[in-house]
Biopython code that builds the backbone (N, CA, C, O; Angstrom):
import numpy as np
from Bio.PDB.StructureBuilder import StructureBuilder

atoms = [
    (1, "MET", "N", (164.854, 101.570, -13.221)),
    (1, "MET", "CA", (164.764, 100.228, -12.673)),
    (1, "MET", "C", (165.152, 100.274, -11.191)),
    (1, "MET", "O", (166.130, 100.929, -10.831)),
    (2, "ALA", "N", (164.419, 99.605, -10.358)),
    (2, "ALA", "CA", (164.640, 99.651, -8.914)),
    (2, "ALA", "C", (165.913, 98.936, -8.481)),
    (2, "ALA", "O", (166.423, 99.199, -7.392)),
    (3, "ASP", "N", (166.436, 98.036, -9.313)),
    (3, "ASP", "CA", (167.629, 97.278, -8.943)),
    (3, "ASP", "C", (168.928, 98.032, -9.198)),
    (3, "ASP", "O", (169.996, 97.574, -8.792)),
    (4, "GLU", "N", (168.852, 99.177, -9.861)),
    (4, "GLU", "CA", (170.056, 99.937, -10.171)),
    (4, "GLU", "C", (170.544, 100.686, -8.936)),
    (4, "GLU", "O", (169.752, 101.237, -8.170)),
    (5, "LEU", "N", (171.845, 100.695, -8.760)),
    (5, "LEU", "CA", (172.437, 101.440, -7.656)),
    (5, "LEU", "C", (172.553, 102.906, -8.046)),
    (5, "LEU", "O", (172.753, 103.225, -9.218)),
    (6, "PRO", "N", (172.428, 103.795, -7.073)),
    (6, "PRO", "CA", (172.600, 105.214, -7.392)),
    (6, "PRO", "C", (174.059, 105.496, -7.731)),
    (6, "PRO", "O", (174.966, 104.823, -7.240)),
    (7, "THR", "N", (174.267, 106.485, -8.564)),
    (7, "THR", "CA", (175.636, 106.898, -8.866)),
    (7, "THR", "C", (176.194, 107.639, -7.657)),
    (7, "THR", "O", (175.457, 107.999, -6.739)),
    (8, "ARG", "N", (177.484, 107.858, -7.671)),
    (8, "ARG", "CA", (178.130, 108.601, -6.581)),
    (8, "ARG", "C", (177.522, 109.999, -6.467)),
    (8, "ARG", "O", (177.240, 110.474, -5.366)),
    (9, "ASP", "N", (177.324, 110.654, -7.614)),
    (9, "ASP", "CA", (176.754, 112.002, -7.608)),
    (9, "ASP", "C", (175.322, 112.019, -7.074)),
    (9, "ASP", "O", (174.939, 112.940, -6.352)),
    (10, "GLN", "N", (174.537, 111.010, -7.424)),
    (10, "GLN", "CA", (173.168, 110.931, -6.907)),
    (10, "GLN", "C", (173.175, 110.740, -5.393)),
    (10, "GLN", "O", (172.399, 111.377, -4.680)),
    (11, "ALA", "N", (174.042, 109.871, -4.909)),
    (11, "ALA", "CA", (174.123, 109.623, -3.469)),
    (11, "ALA", "C", (174.552, 110.887, -2.726)),
    (11, "ALA", "O", (174.001, 111.211, -1.674)),
    (12, "LEU", "N", (175.534, 111.596, -3.276)),
    (12, "LEU", "CA", (175.972, 112.850, -2.647)),
    (12, "LEU", "C", (174.856, 113.888, -2.663)),
    (12, "LEU", "O", (174.680, 114.633, -1.700)),
    (13, "SER", "N", (174.116, 113.932, -3.745)),
    (13, "SER", "CA", (172.998, 114.867, -3.849)),
    (13, "SER", "C", (171.944, 114.575, -2.781)),
    (13, "SER", "O", (171.413, 115.496, -2.161)),
    (14, "HIS", "N", (171.647, 113.307, -2.572)),
    (14, "HIS", "CA", (170.691, 112.926, -1.524)),
    (14, "HIS", "C", (171.223, 113.330, -0.146)),
    (14, "HIS", "O", (170.475, 113.850, 0.681)),
    (15, "ALA", "N", (172.503, 113.094, 0.095)),
    (15, "ALA", "CA", (173.097, 113.441, 1.391)),
    (15, "ALA", "C", (173.012, 114.942, 1.645)),
    (15, "ALA", "O", (172.648, 115.372, 2.740)),
    (16, "VAL", "N", (173.347, 115.732, 0.641)),
    (16, "VAL", "CA", (173.311, 117.191, 0.788)),
    (16, "VAL", "C", (171.885, 117.669, 1.048)),
    (16, "VAL", "O", (171.654, 118.507, 1.920)),
    (17, "ARG", "N", (170.931, 117.134, 0.288)),
    (17, "ARG", "CA", (169.529, 117.519, 0.461)),
    (17, "ARG", "C", (169.055, 117.204, 1.878)),
    (17, "ARG", "O", (168.366, 118.009, 2.503)),
    (18, "LEU", "N", (169.429, 116.032, 2.376)),
    (18, "LEU", "CA", (169.024, 115.646, 3.730)),
    (18, "LEU", "C", (169.699, 116.515, 4.790)),
    (18, "LEU", "O", (169.075, 116.866, 5.791)),
    (19, "LEU", "N", (170.955, 116.860, 4.579)),
    (19, "LEU", "CA", (171.641, 117.723, 5.547)),
    (19, "LEU", "C", (171.014, 119.113, 5.590)),
    (19, "LEU", "O", (170.911, 119.714, 6.659)),
    (20, "HIS", "N", (170.597, 119.623, 4.440)),
    (20, "HIS", "CA", (169.912, 120.922, 4.419)),
    (20, "HIS", "C", (168.589, 120.828, 5.175)),
    (20, "HIS", "O", (168.214, 121.745, 5.906)),
    (21, "TRP", "N", (167.890, 119.711, 4.992)),
    (21, "TRP", "CA", (166.627, 119.493, 5.692)),
    (21, "TRP", "C", (166.882, 119.424, 7.197)),
    (21, "TRP", "O", (166.158, 120.037, 7.981)),
    (22, "ALA", "N", (167.906, 118.681, 7.597)),
    (22, "ALA", "CA", (168.223, 118.536, 9.018)),
    (22, "ALA", "C", (168.583, 119.882, 9.637)),
    (22, "ALA", "O", (168.225, 120.171, 10.779)),
    (23, "GLU", "N", (169.293, 120.695, 8.870)),
    (23, "GLU", "CA", (169.704, 122.013, 9.349)),
    (23, "GLU", "C", (168.491, 122.886, 9.680)),
    (23, "GLU", "O", (168.523, 123.678, 10.622)),
    (24, "ALA", "N", (167.433, 122.733, 8.904)),
    (24, "ALA", "CA", (166.235, 123.552, 9.093)),
    (24, "ALA", "C", (165.254, 122.947, 10.101)),
    (24, "ALA", "O", (164.297, 123.606, 10.508)),
    (25, "GLU", "N", (165.486, 121.715, 10.495)),
    (25, "GLU", "CA", (164.559, 121.009, 11.395)),
    (25, "GLU", "C", (164.682, 121.533, 12.825)),
    (25, "GLU", "O", (165.788, 121.731, 13.329)),
    (26, "THR", "N", (163.543, 121.754, 13.471)),
    (26, "THR", "CA", (163.557, 122.241, 14.855)),
    (26, "THR", "C", (163.358, 121.117, 15.867)),
    (26, "THR", "O", (163.651, 121.294, 17.050)),
    (27, "ASP", "N", (162.872, 119.980, 15.424)),
    (27, "ASP", "CA", (162.678, 118.819, 16.292)),
    (27, "ASP", "C", (164.002, 118.044, 16.346)),
    (27, "ASP", "O", (164.426, 117.471, 15.343)),
    (28, "LEU", "N", (164.647, 118.028, 17.505)),
    (28, "LEU", "CA", (165.976, 117.427, 17.640)),
    (28, "LEU", "C", (165.997, 115.957, 17.235)),
    (28, "LEU", "O", (166.913, 115.523, 16.536)),
    (29, "ALA", "N", (165.011, 115.194, 17.661)),
    (29, "ALA", "CA", (164.982, 113.768, 17.321)),
    (29, "ALA", "C", (164.883, 113.569, 15.811)),
    (29, "ALA", "O", (165.554, 112.706, 15.245)),
    (30, "LYS", "N", (164.048, 114.369, 15.170)),
    (30, "LYS", "CA", (163.900, 114.279, 13.715)),
    (30, "LYS", "C", (165.202, 114.690, 13.022)),
    (30, "LYS", "O", (165.639, 114.055, 12.062)),
    (31, "MET", "N", (165.809, 115.759, 13.528)),
    (31, "MET", "CA", (167.065, 116.238, 12.959)),
    (31, "MET", "C", (168.129, 115.147, 13.019)),
    (31, "MET", "O", (168.871, 114.945, 12.058)),
    (32, "GLU", "N", (168.203, 114.449, 14.139)),
    (32, "GLU", "CA", (169.198, 113.382, 14.286)),
    (32, "GLU", "C", (168.936, 112.238, 13.317)),
    (32, "GLU", "O", (169.875, 111.691, 12.739)),
    (33, "ARG", "N", (167.678, 111.873, 13.135)),
    (33, "ARG", "CA", (167.343, 110.783, 12.196)),
    (33, "ARG", "C", (167.672, 111.173, 10.764)),
    (33, "ARG", "O", (168.201, 110.362, 10.003)),
    (34, "VAL", "N", (167.364, 112.398, 10.397)),
    (34, "VAL", "CA", (167.654, 112.859, 9.037)),
    (34, "VAL", "C", (169.165, 112.921, 8.818)),
    (34, "VAL", "O", (169.651, 112.583, 7.739)),
    (35, "THR", "N", (169.904, 113.349, 9.834)),
    (35, "THR", "CA", (171.362, 113.384, 9.734)),
    (35, "THR", "C", (171.922, 111.976, 9.569)),
    (35, "THR", "O", (172.865, 111.769, 8.806)),
    (36, "GLU", "N", (171.349, 111.013, 10.276)),
    (36, "GLU", "CA", (171.786, 109.619, 10.119)),
    (36, "GLU", "C", (171.538, 109.122, 8.698)),
    (36, "GLU", "O", (172.375, 108.420, 8.130)),
    (37, "LEU", "N", (170.399, 109.482, 8.126)),
    (37, "LEU", "CA", (170.121, 109.105, 6.737)),
    (37, "LEU", "C", (171.135, 109.743, 5.790)),
    (37, "LEU", "O", (171.595, 109.107, 4.842)),
    (38, "ALA", "N", (171.475, 110.994, 6.053)),
    (38, "ALA", "CA", (172.477, 111.670, 5.227)),
    (38, "ALA", "C", (173.814, 110.946, 5.328)),
    (38, "ALA", "O", (174.520, 110.807, 4.329)),
    (39, "ASP", "N", (174.166, 110.488, 6.517)),
    (39, "ASP", "CA", (175.408, 109.731, 6.700)),
    (39, "ASP", "C", (175.398, 108.444, 5.883)),
    (39, "ASP", "O", (176.419, 108.048, 5.321)),
    (40, "VAL", "N", (174.240, 107.794, 5.822)),
    (40, "VAL", "CA", (174.126, 106.566, 5.025)),
    (40, "VAL", "C", (174.373, 106.879, 3.553)),
    (40, "VAL", "O", (175.120, 106.166, 2.882)),
    (41, "TRP", "N", (173.749, 107.942, 3.050)),
    (41, "TRP", "CA", (173.948, 108.310, 1.644)),
    (41, "TRP", "C", (175.395, 108.707, 1.374)),
    (41, "TRP", "O", (175.933, 108.395, 0.311)),
    (42, "ALA", "N", (176.028, 109.391, 2.323)),
    (42, "ALA", "CA", (177.444, 109.738, 2.156)),
    (42, "ALA", "C", (178.291, 108.468, 2.114)),
    (42, "ALA", "O", (179.251, 108.385, 1.348)),
    (43, "GLY", "N", (177.937, 107.487, 2.930)),
    (43, "GLY", "CA", (178.643, 106.207, 2.909)),
    (43, "GLY", "C", (178.479, 105.490, 1.581)),
    (43, "GLY", "O", (179.432, 104.906, 1.063)),
    (44, "ILE", "N", (177.273, 105.532, 1.029)),
    (44, "ILE", "CA", (177.031, 104.925, -0.280)),
    (44, "ILE", "C", (177.881, 105.623, -1.334)),
    (44, "ILE", "O", (178.466, 104.969, -2.198)),
    (45, "ALA", "N", (177.951, 106.947, -1.264)),
    (45, "ALA", "CA", (178.778, 107.696, -2.216)),
    (45, "ALA", "C", (180.237, 107.286, -2.087)),
    (45, "ALA", "O", (180.936, 107.144, -3.090)),
    (46, "GLY", "N", (180.696, 107.095, -0.860)),
    (46, "GLY", "CA", (182.075, 106.661, -0.640)),
    (46, "GLY", "C", (182.332, 105.287, -1.222)),
    (46, "GLY", "O", (183.382, 105.049, -1.820)),
    (47, "LEU", "N", (181.383, 104.383, -1.051)),
    (47, "LEU", "CA", (181.529, 103.039, -1.620)),
    (47, "LEU", "C", (181.529, 103.089, -3.142)),
    (47, "LEU", "O", (182.280, 102.363, -3.794)),
    (48, "GLN", "N", (180.686, 103.945, -3.703)),
    (48, "GLN", "CA", (180.658, 104.081, -5.161)),
    (48, "GLN", "C", (181.989, 104.635, -5.661)),
    (48, "GLN", "O", (182.473, 104.226, -6.716)),
    (49, "GLY", "N", (182.585, 105.562, -4.910)),
    (49, "GLY", "CA", (183.890, 106.102, -5.286)),
    (49, "GLY", "C", (184.964, 105.032, -5.244)),
    (49, "GLY", "O", (185.822, 104.975, -6.126)),
    (50, "GLU", "N", (184.923, 104.176, -4.218)),
    (50, "GLU", "CA", (185.884, 103.078, -4.116)),
    (50, "GLU", "C", (185.678, 102.083, -5.244)),
    (50, "GLU", "O", (186.642, 101.586, -5.826)),
    (51, "HIS", "N", (184.418, 101.792, -5.554)),
    (51, "HIS", "CA", (184.094, 100.833, -6.616)),
    (51, "HIS", "C", (184.622, 101.336, -7.959)),
    (51, "HIS", "O", (185.106, 100.554, -8.778)),
    (52, "ARG", "N", (184.526, 102.635, -8.172)),
    (52, "ARG", "CA", (184.976, 103.242, -9.421)),
    (52, "ARG", "C", (186.490, 103.111, -9.579)),
    (52, "ARG", "O", (186.990, 102.968, -10.694)),
    (53, "GLU", "N", (187.226, 103.160, -8.447)),
    (53, "GLU", "CA", (188.688, 103.097, -8.483)),
    (53, "GLU", "C", (189.206, 101.690, -8.727)),
    (53, "GLU", "O", (190.325, 101.529, -9.214)),
    (54, "VAL", "N", (188.425, 100.669, -8.403)),
    (54, "VAL", "CA", (188.872, 99.272, -8.512)),
    (54, "VAL", "C", (188.913, 98.815, -9.932)),
    (54, "VAL", "O", (189.266, 97.667, -10.201)),
]
sb = StructureBuilder()
sb.init_structure("model")
sb.init_model(0)
sb.init_chain("A")
sb.init_seg("    ")
for serial, (resi, resn, name, xyz) in enumerate(atoms, 1):
    if name == "N":
        sb.init_residue(resn, " ", resi, " ")
    sb.init_atom(name, np.array(xyz, "f"), 0.0, 1.0, " ", f" {name:<3s}", serial, name[0])
structure = sb.get_structure()
C-alpha cells in the first residue's frame, strides 16, 4: 500500500544503496543530489527510530 511508511530498516537500506551509488558516480552534481537523497532516507530512519521509542 502506498500510504504505508517505510520501516527504519527499509529507510536505512535505501540510504546505504544511495550512498553506494553516489560513491561510484563521476558526475559531481549527480553525486551531490544522490547524497542529499541518502540524507533524507537517513533522516526518515532516525524519525522511525524515535517513533519506536515513544
